C-alpha positions as CSV (number, residue, x, y, z in Angstrom):
1,X,-32.3,-23.1,-10.2
2,X,-36.1,-22.8,-10.9
3,X,-37.0,-24.6,-7.7
4,X,-34.6,-22.5,-5.6
5,X,-36.0,-19.3,-7.1
6,X,-39.6,-20.5,-6.3
7,X,-38.7,-21.3,-2.8
8,X,-37.1,-17.8,-2.3
9,X,-40.2,-16.1,-3.8
10,X,-42.5,-18.1,-1.5
11,X,-40.4,-17.2,1.5
12,X,-40.5,-13.5,0.7
13,X,-44.3,-13.7,0.2
14,X,-44.9,-15.3,3.5
15,X,-42.6,-12.9,5.4
16,X,-44.1,-9.9,3.6
17,X,-47.7,-10.9,4.5
18,X,-49.1,-11.1,1.0
19,X,-48.6,-12.1,-2.6
20,X,-45.6,-11.1,-4.7
21,X,-45.7,-7.7,-6.3
22,X,-46.2,-8.2,-10.0
23,X,-44.1,-5.2,-10.7
24,X,-41.0,-7.0,-9.3
25,X,-39.2,-8.6,-12.2
26,X,-37.2,-11.8,-12.0
27,X,-33.8,-10.0,-11.8
28,X,-34.9,-8.1,-8.7
29,X,-35.6,-11.4,-7.0
30,X,-32.2,-12.7,-8.2
31,X,-30.5,-9.6,-6.6
32,X,-32.3,-10.1,-3.3
33,X,-31.4,-13.8,-3.3
34,X,-27.8,-13.0,-4.0
35,X,-27.8,-10.5,-1.1
36,X,-28.9,-13.2,1.3
37,X,-26.2,-15.6,0.1
38,X,-23.5,-12.8,0.3
39,X,-24.5,-11.9,3.9
40,X,-24.6,-15.6,4.9
41,X,-21.1,-16.1,3.5
42,X,-19.9,-13.0,5.3
43,X,-21.2,-14.3,8.6
44,X,-19.5,-17.7,8.0
45,X,-16.2,-15.9,7.2
46,X,-16.5,-13.9,10.4
47,X,-17.1,-17.1,12.3
48,X,-14.0,-18.8,10.8
49,X,-11.9,-15.7,11.4
50,X,-12.9,-15.6,15.0
51,X,-12.1,-19.3,15.4
52,X,-8.6,-18.6,14.0
53,X,-8.0,-15.6,16.3
54,X,-9.5,-17.3,19.3
55,X,-6.9,-20.1,19.4
56,X,-4.7,-20.0,22.5
57,X,-1.4,-18.2,22.3
58,X,1.8,-19.9,23.2
59,X,3.9,-18.1,25.8
60,X,7.6,-17.6,25.8
61,X,10.3,-17.9,28.5
62,X,13.1,-15.4,28.1
63,X,16.6,-16.5,27.4
64,X,18.3,-19.3,25.6
65,X,16.3,-22.4,25.0
66,X,13.0,-20.4,25.2
67,X,9.7,-21.8,24.0
68,X,8.5,-20.3,20.7
69,X,6.8,-16.9,21.0
70,X,5.0,-17.3,17.7
71,X,1.3,-16.7,18.3
72,X,0.2,-19.1,15.6
73,X,1.6,-21.7,13.3
74,X,2.4,-20.4,9.8
75,X,-0.4,-22.3,8.1
76,X,-2.9,-20.7,10.5
77,X,-1.4,-17.2,9.8
78,X,-1.8,-17.8,6.1
79,X,-5.4,-18.9,6.5
80,X,-6.0,-15.9,8.8
81,X,-4.7,-13.4,6.2
82,X,-6.8,-15.1,3.5
83,X,-9.9,-14.9,5.6
84,X,-9.3,-11.2,6.3
85,X,-9.0,-10.5,2.6
86,X,-12.2,-12.4,1.9
87,X,-14.1,-10.6,4.7
88,X,-12.9,-7.3,3.3
89,X,-14.0,-8.2,-0.2
90,X,-17.3,-9.5,0.9
91,X,-18.0,-6.4,2.9
92,X,-17.5,-4.3,-0.2
93,X,-19.9,-6.6,-2.2
94,X,-22.5,-6.4,0.6
95,X,-22.3,-2.6,0.5
96,X,-22.9,-2.6,-3.2
97,X,-25.8,-5.0,-2.9
98,X,-27.3,-2.8,-0.1
99,X,-27.3,0.1,-2.5
100,X,-29.2,-2.0,-5.0
101,X,-31.6,-3.1,-2.3
102,X,-32.3,0.5,-1.4
103,X,-33.2,1.2,-5.0
104,X,-35.6,-1.8,-5.1
105,X,-37.1,-0.6,-1.8
106,X,-37.8,2.8,-3.3
107,X,-39.7,1.2,-6.1
108,X,-41.4,-1.7,-4.1
109,X,-41.4,-0.8,-0.4
110,X,-43.8,-3.5,0.7
111,X,-42.2,-6.5,-0.9
112,X,-38.7,-5.7,0.3
113,X,-39.3,-4.8,4.0
114,X,-39.2,-8.3,5.3
115,X,-36.2,-9.2,3.2
116,X,-34.2,-6.2,4.6
117,X,-35.2,-7.3,8.1
118,X,-33.7,-10.7,7.4
119,X,-30.5,-9.2,6.2
120,X,-30.3,-6.9,9.2
121,X,-30.7,-9.9,11.5
122,X,-28.0,-11.9,9.8
123,X,-25.6,-8.9,9.9
124,X,-26.4,-8.4,13.5
125,X,-25.2,-12.0,14.2
126,X,-21.9,-11.1,12.5
127,X,-21.5,-7.9,14.5
128,X,-22.3,-9.8,17.7
129,X,-19.5,-12.3,16.9
130,X,-17.1,-9.4,16.3
131,X,-18.2,-7.7,19.6
132,X,-17.7,-10.8,21.6
133,X,-14.2,-11.2,20.3
134,X,-13.2,-7.6,20.9
135,X,-13.3,-6.5,17.3
136,X,-10.8,-9.1,16.2
137,X,-11.9,-9.1,12.6
138,X,-9.5,-6.8,10.8
139,X,-7.0,-6.5,13.6
140,X,-3.5,-8.0,12.9
141,X,-2.4,-10.9,15.1
142,X,-0.3,-9.7,18.0
143,X,3.3,-10.8,18.2
144,X,3.4,-10.1,21.9
145,X,5.9,-7.9,23.8
146,X,9.4,-9.5,23.7
147,X,11.3,-6.6,25.3
148,X,12.8,-6.8,28.7
149,X,13.1,-3.9,31.1
150,X,16.4,-2.8,29.5
151,X,14.8,-2.5,26.0
152,X,16.5,-5.6,24.8
153,X,14.7,-8.1,22.6
154,X,14.3,-11.6,24.2
155,X,15.6,-14.6,22.3
156,X,12.9,-16.6,20.7
157,X,12.9,-20.1,19.2
158,X,10.8,-22.0,16.7
159,X,9.1,-25.3,17.2
160,X,10.1,-28.1,14.7
161,X,6.7,-27.7,13.0
162,X,7.1,-24.0,12.4
163,X,10.7,-24.5,11.2
164,X,9.6,-27.1,8.7
165,X,6.7,-25.0,7.4
166,X,9.0,-22.0,6.9
167,X,11.7,-24.1,5.3
168,X,9.2,-25.6,2.8
169,X,8.0,-22.1,1.7
170,X,11.5,-20.7,1.5
171,X,12.8,-23.6,-0.6
172,X,9.8,-23.4,-2.9
173,X,10.4,-19.7,-3.3
174,X,13.8,-20.5,-4.7
175,X,12.1,-22.5,-7.5
176,X,9.6,-19.7,-8.1
177,X,12.3,-17.0,-8.3
178,X,15.9,-18.3,-8.0
179,X,17.3,-14.9,-7.1
180,X,14.7,-13.9,-4.5
181,X,17.4,-13.6,-1.9
182,X,20.2,-12.7,-4.2
183,X,18.5,-9.3,-5.0
184,X,16.2,-8.8,-1.9
185,X,13.8,-5.9,-1.5
186,X,15.4,-5.0,1.9
187,X,12.0,-4.0,3.3
188,X,13.6,-3.4,6.7
189,X,15.4,-0.3,5.3
190,X,12.2,1.7,5.3
191,X,12.6,4.5,7.8
192,X,15.7,2.8,9.2
193,X,16.9,6.1,10.8
194,X,14.0,5.9,13.3
195,X,15.3,2.5,14.4
196,X,18.9,3.8,14.7
197,X,17.7,6.9,16.6
198,X,15.8,4.9,19.1
199,X,18.8,2.6,19.6
200,X,21.3,5.4,20.4
201,X,19.0,7.8,22.1
202,X,20.5,9.0,25.4
203,X,23.7,7.0,24.8
204,X,27.3,8.0,24.1
205,X,26.6,7.8,20.3
206,X,23.5,9.9,20.4
207,X,25.0,13.0,18.8
208,X,27.4,11.1,16.5
209,X,26.8,10.4,12.8
210,X,25.4,7.1,11.6
211,X,28.4,4.8,11.0
212,X,28.3,2.4,8.1
213,X,31.0,-0.1,7.1
214,X,30.5,-1.2,3.5
215,X,32.9,-4.1,3.0
216,X,33.2,-5.3,-0.5
217,X,32.0,-1.9,-1.8
218,X,32.3,-2.8,-5.5
219,X,30.6,0.0,-7.5
220,X,29.3,1.7,-4.3
221,X,25.6,1.1,-4.6
222,X,25.2,-0.1,-0.9
223,X,27.0,3.1,0.2
224,X,24.7,5.2,-2.0
225,X,21.6,3.3,-0.7
226,X,22.4,4.1,2.9
227,X,23.2,7.8,2.1
228,X,19.7,8.0,0.5
229,X,18.0,6.2,3.4
230,X,19.7,8.2,6.1
231,X,20.6,11.6,4.6
232,X,18.6,12.0,1.3
233,X,19.5,15.7,1.2
234,X,23.1,14.8,0.4
235,X,21.9,13.8,-3.1
236,X,24.1,10.7,-3.0
237,X,21.9,7.9,-4.1
238,X,21.9,5.0,-6.6
239,X,20.5,7.2,-9.4
240,X,23.1,10.0,-9.0
241,X,25.9,7.4,-8.6
242,X,25.1,5.5,-11.9
243,X,25.1,8.9,-13.7
244,X,28.6,9.6,-12.3
245,X,29.8,6.1,-13.2
246,X,28.6,6.4,-16.8
247,X,30.1,9.8,-17.1
248,X,33.5,8.4,-16.0
249,X,33.1,5.6,-18.6
250,X,32.5,8.1,-21.3
251,X,35.6,10.0,-20.2
252,X,37.5,6.8,-20.5
253,X,35.9,5.9,-23.8
254,X,34.7,2.6,-22.3
255,X,31.7,0.9,-20.7
256,X,31.8,-0.8,-17.3
257,X,30.1,-4.2,-17.1
258,X,26.8,-4.0,-15.2
259,X,27.3,-0.4,-14.4
260,X,23.9,-0.2,-12.8
261,X,24.7,-3.0,-10.3
262,X,24.2,-6.7,-10.6
263,X,20.7,-6.3,-9.2
264,X,19.8,-3.2,-11.2
265,X,20.6,-1.3,-8.0
266,X,20.5,2.0,-9.9
267,X,16.8,1.6,-10.5
268,X,15.8,1.3,-6.9
269,X,13.0,3.7,-5.8
270,X,14.5,6.7,-4.0
271,X,13.6,8.1,-0.6
272,X,10.5,10.4,-1.0
273,X,12.1,12.8,1.4
274,X,14.6,14.7,-0.8
275,X,15.7,17.4,1.7
276,X,16.6,16.0,5.1
277,X,20.4,16.0,5.9
278,X,21.7,13.9,8.8
279,X,25.2,13.0,9.8
280,X,26.3,9.9,8.0
281,X,29.8,8.4,7.8
282,X,30.4,5.6,5.3
283,X,33.6,3.6,5.0
284,X,33.8,1.8,1.6
285,X,36.4,-1.0,1.4
286,X,37.4,-2.1,-2.1
287,X,40.5,-4.2,-2.7
288,X,40.4,-3.9,-6.5
289,X,42.7,-0.9,-7.5
290,X,40.6,-0.4,-10.7
291,X,37.3,-0.2,-8.9
292,X,38.9,1.9,-6.2
293,X,40.1,4.5,-8.7
294,X,36.6,4.6,-10.3
295,X,35.0,5.1,-6.9
296,X,37.3,8.0,-6.1
297,X,36.4,9.7,-9.3
298,X,32.7,9.1,-8.8
299,X,33.0,10.6,-5.3
300,X,34.7,13.7,-6.7
301,X,31.7,14.2,-9.0
302,X,29.1,13.6,-6.2
303,X,31.1,15.4,-3.5
304,X,33.2,18.1,-5.3
305,X,34.3,19.6,-2.0
306,X,36.1,16.5,-0.9
307,X,35.1,13.6,1.4
308,X,32.4,15.8,3.0
309,X,29.3,17.4,1.5
310,X,29.3,21.3,1.8
311,X,27.1,21.0,4.9
312,X,29.4,18.4,6.5
313,X,26.5,16.0,6.9
314,X,27.8,13.2,4.7
315,X,31.2,11.6,4.7
316,X,32.3,8.9,2.3
317,X,35.7,7.4,2.9
318,X,37.0,5.0,0.3
319,X,39.8,2.5,1.2
320,X,41.8,0.4,-1.2
321,X,42.1,-2.6,1.1
322,X,40.4,-5.8,2.0
323,X,38.9,-7.1,5.2
324,X,39.9,-10.4,6.7
325,X,40.5,-12.3,10.0
326,X,44.1,-11.2,10.1
327,X,46.1,-8.0,9.5
328,X,48.5,-8.6,6.6
329,X,49.3,-8.3,2.9
330,X,47.6,-10.9,0.6
331,X,47.6,-11.8,-3.0
332,X,44.6,-11.0,-5.1
333,X,43.3,-12.1,-8.5
334,X,44.9,-10.3,-11.5
335,X,41.4,-9.1,-12.5
336,X,41.5,-6.7,-9.5
337,X,44.1,-4.6,-11.3
338,X,42.2,-3.8,-14.5
339,X,38.5,-4.7,-14.4
340,X,36.1,-2.4,-12.6
341,X,33.6,-4.3,-10.5
342,X,34.9,-7.7,-11.5
343,X,33.4,-10.5,-9.3
344,X,36.6,-12.5,-9.7
345,X,38.5,-10.0,-7.5
346,X,39.2,-12.3,-4.5
347,X,42.2,-13.6,-2.6
348,X,44.3,-16.2,-4.5
349,X,47.4,-18.3,-3.7
350,X,50.6,-16.3,-3.6
351,X,52.1,-18.2,-6.6
352,X,49.2,-17.2,-8.9
353,X,50.4,-15.7,-12.2
354,X,49.8,-11.9,-12.3
355,X,48.5,-11.7,-8.7
356,X,48.7,-8.3,-7.0
357,X,49.3,-7.6,-3.4
358,X,46.7,-5.7,-1.4
359,X,46.6,-5.0,2.3
360,X,44.0,-6.7,4.5
361,X,42.9,-5.7,8.0
362,X,40.4,-6.9,10.6
363,X,37.3,-4.8,11.3
364,X,38.3,-4.6,15.0
365,X,41.8,-3.3,14.1
366,X,40.5,-0.8,11.6
367,X,38.1,0.7,14.1
368,X,40.8,1.0,16.8
369,X,43.2,2.7,14.3
370,X,40.5,5.0,12.8
371,X,38.9,6.1,16.1
372,X,41.8,6.1,18.6
373,X,40.1,8.8,20.8
374,X,37.2,6.4,21.5
375,X,37.4,4.7,24.9
376,X,36.1,1.6,23.3
377,X,35.1,0.6,19.8
378,X,32.6,3.1,18.2
379,X,29.0,2.1,17.6
380,X,28.6,0.7,14.0
381,X,25.0,1.1,12.8
382,X,25.5,-1.3,9.9
383,X,28.3,-3.8,9.2
384,X,27.8,-4.9,5.6
385,X,29.9,-7.6,4.2
386,X,30.1,-8.9,0.6
387,X,33.6,-10.5,0.4
388,X,33.2,-13.0,-2.4
389,X,32.9,-16.0,-0.2
390,X,35.2,-14.7,2.6
391,X,32.4,-13.3,4.7
392,X,33.0,-15.7,7.6
393,X,36.6,-14.5,7.8
394,X,35.5,-10.9,7.9
395,X,33.0,-11.7,10.7
396,X,35.8,-13.5,12.6
397,X,37.8,-10.3,12.3
398,X,34.9,-8.4,13.9
399,X,34.7,-10.6,17.0
400,X,35.4,-7.8,19.5
401,X,32.8,-5.5,17.8
402,X,30.2,-8.3,17.8
403,X,31.0,-9.5,21.3
404,X,30.5,-6.0,22.7
405,X,27.3,-5.6,20.7
406,X,28.7,-2.6,19.1
407,X,27.1,-3.4,15.7
408,X,23.4,-2.7,15.6
409,X,22.9,-4.6,12.3
410,X,25.0,-7.0,10.3
411,X,24.5,-7.9,6.6
412,X,26.5,-10.6,4.8
413,X,26.3,-12.7,1.6
414,X,26.0,-16.5,1.6
415,X,27.3,-17.9,-1.7
416,X,28.1,-21.6,-1.6
417,X,28.3,-21.7,-5.4
418,X,31.7,-20.0,-5.3
419,X,33.4,-23.1,-4.0
420,X,32.1,-25.0,-7.0
421,X,34.0,-22.8,-9.5
422,X,37.3,-23.8,-11.0
423,X,39.3,-23.0,-9.2
424,X,37.1,-22.9,-6.1
425,X,37.3,-19.8,-3.8
426,X,35.6,-18.7,-0.7
427,X,34.6,-20.5,2.5
428,X,31.0,-21.4,1.9
429,X,29.9,-24.7,0.3
430,X,31.3,-28.2,0.3
431,X,34.7,-27.1,-1.2
432,X,35.1,-24.1,1.0
433,X,38.6,-23.5,2.4
434,X,38.2,-23.7,5.3
435,X,34.6,-24.9,4.9
436,X,31.9,-22.8,6.7
437,X,28.2,-23.4,6.8
438,X,25.5,-20.8,7.1
439,X,24.0,-22.5,10.2
440,X,27.4,-22.7,11.8
441,X,28.0,-18.9,11.3
442,X,24.5,-17.9,12.4
443,X,24.6,-20.1,15.4
444,X,27.8,-18.3,16.5
445,X,26.1,-14.9,15.9
446,X,23.1,-16.1,17.9
447,X,25.4,-16.9,20.8
448,X,26.8,-13.4,20.6
449,X,23.2,-12.0,20.8
450,X,22.2,-11.6,17.2
451,X,19.0,-12.7,15.4
452,X,19.6,-13.5,11.8
453,X,17.2,-13.8,8.8
454,X,17.4,-14.6,5.1
455,X,16.5,-11.4,3.2
456,X,14.1,-11.9,0.2
457,X,12.4,-10.4,-2.8
458,X,8.7,-10.1,-2.2
459,X,6.2,-11.8,-4.4
460,X,5.5,-9.4,-7.3
461,X,2.1,-8.5,-8.7
462,X,3.0,-10.4,-11.9
463,X,3.7,-13.5,-9.8
464,X,0.5,-13.1,-7.8
465,X,-1.4,-13.0,-11.1
466,X,0.1,-16.3,-12.0
467,X,-1.1,-17.8,-8.7
468,X,2.2,-17.6,-6.7
469,X,1.2,-17.5,-3.0
470,X,2.4,-14.7,-0.8
471,X,5.7,-15.0,1.1
472,X,7.3,-13.1,4.0
473,X,9.9,-10.4,3.6
474,X,12.3,-12.3,5.9
475,X,12.8,-16.0,6.9
476,X,14.1,-16.4,10.4
477,X,17.3,-18.5,10.7
478,X,18.4,-18.4,14.3
479,X,16.5,-19.8,17.3
480,X,16.2,-23.2,15.6
481,X,14.0,-21.6,12.9
482,X,16.2,-23.0,10.1
483,X,17.6,-26.5,10.9
484,X,18.9,-27.5,7.4
485,X,21.1,-25.5,5.1
486,X,18.9,-23.7,2.5
487,X,18.9,-24.9,-1.1
488,X,20.3,-21.7,-2.4
489,X,20.4,-21.2,-6.1
490,X,23.1,-18.6,-6.8
491,X,23.7,-16.6,-3.7
492,X,21.6,-15.2,-0.8
493,X,21.7,-12.3,1.6
494,X,21.4,-12.5,5.4
495,X,20.5,-9.6,7.7
496,X,21.0,-9.7,11.5
497,X,20.2,-7.4,14.4
498,X,21.6,-7.3,17.9
499,X,19.0,-8.2,20.5
500,X,20.6,-5.5,22.7
501,X,18.8,-2.9,20.4
502,X,15.3,-4.2,20.9
503,X,13.7,-1.9,18.3
504,X,16.0,-3.2,15.5
505,X,15.6,-6.8,16.5
506,X,11.8,-6.5,16.9
507,X,11.5,-4.8,13.5
508,X,13.2,-7.7,11.7
509,X,11.2,-10.3,13.7
510,X,7.9,-8.6,12.7
511,X,8.9,-9.0,9.0
512,X,9.3,-12.8,9.4
513,X,5.6,-13.5,9.4
514,X,5.9,-17.3,9.3
515,X,7.4,-17.5,12.8
């Protein structure tokens, strides 16, 4: 350290044209030396960042079997993000050091002049690098324009290398936080009404309310979430819903299990816009008679004037029925009759002791019966499915809706663990009946024009403090981006968007930052 300090002092002396000022104490030289090192490091970071941004971009060919449109491999994107953060931090430190330098200059103008010239030269190099690369430092990597002339999003695929890198991070995420996809942040819901408005603008559904199908409504938190996102002025949201549910429990002198939702749904941050009212129509399907009755009572508290709010902007229809791939009556678990929100409420064999009979209907048939005046099926903004392992059957019963691209977005739950229960139930997993795989279902949806992603819980600040690396909001499944069934612990959530509605599909794609 002593030798390095002597070298720096000698260099300053020569460049300043004279001996060192005796008034300059050792700490001032240390600050000046640190400034040189900081600026040098900043220039090196700029150079590395430019190298990352300057790599050639892979192009895409529209349609099935297209080459990947990812601009960089995931490892490069992670390095790029890290470099940007380092550059930003170093710039702040250089700014602080410059202020110290100015103070030293004020006290010792002669001894510092040459040093400042050196710093200026080095910063000039960094600025020149940035200018030659069109100001790339600080600019986000472009994902390219994947829209065709009709506003549809082009199908993209992943290379095997990208798919492997994404799968490794996704599976590691399950070990970091087992429920990261069971209780996702649903980042894509931010300002979702803008996406829907763009999708329907100028079309036959332009002046109609947003239409949400909440299949497997349970305690109603998904319905409340969409009311809050699309029409916050209706004052139907997870917070007001849990207050109503708890008021009902007090009236019944009981307490409902997990009354705030299995993912603490009632604690979700609310829409900061508390006034806007838009037309929203939500159909809530709940096969459990006990839960259905509770939901109707909750609705009467939230909407005392009936199904509609006083302004007629929000409509919440609650149906005591299940959704399936057939139209029929089916036997349901005895828990459906008495327990509110019981996860055991699922279809069982007809000879099950105490089983109750509940009607089931397909999505396609329900829409035909409910909207007979429509020339074709109505546009569904969100088809949400949580059918206790029967999600593939509900999707099959939505074939006409999906084939016609009449659902902008689709959400469903993947829960292979249900088939491991005793007795097993549901279609997912190795004991599914009939057995369905996530990749098989999403491949079918891909063929119908839908891009699908695993929805996740973002890395929290607490996790970051422990050294957990960042992770994307979504992991892309379709387009060969996931080639092996995910090692899900518990259950996971999948969100899809029709490529026909380019803004919706593009929004999801941009959140899958590893592809």
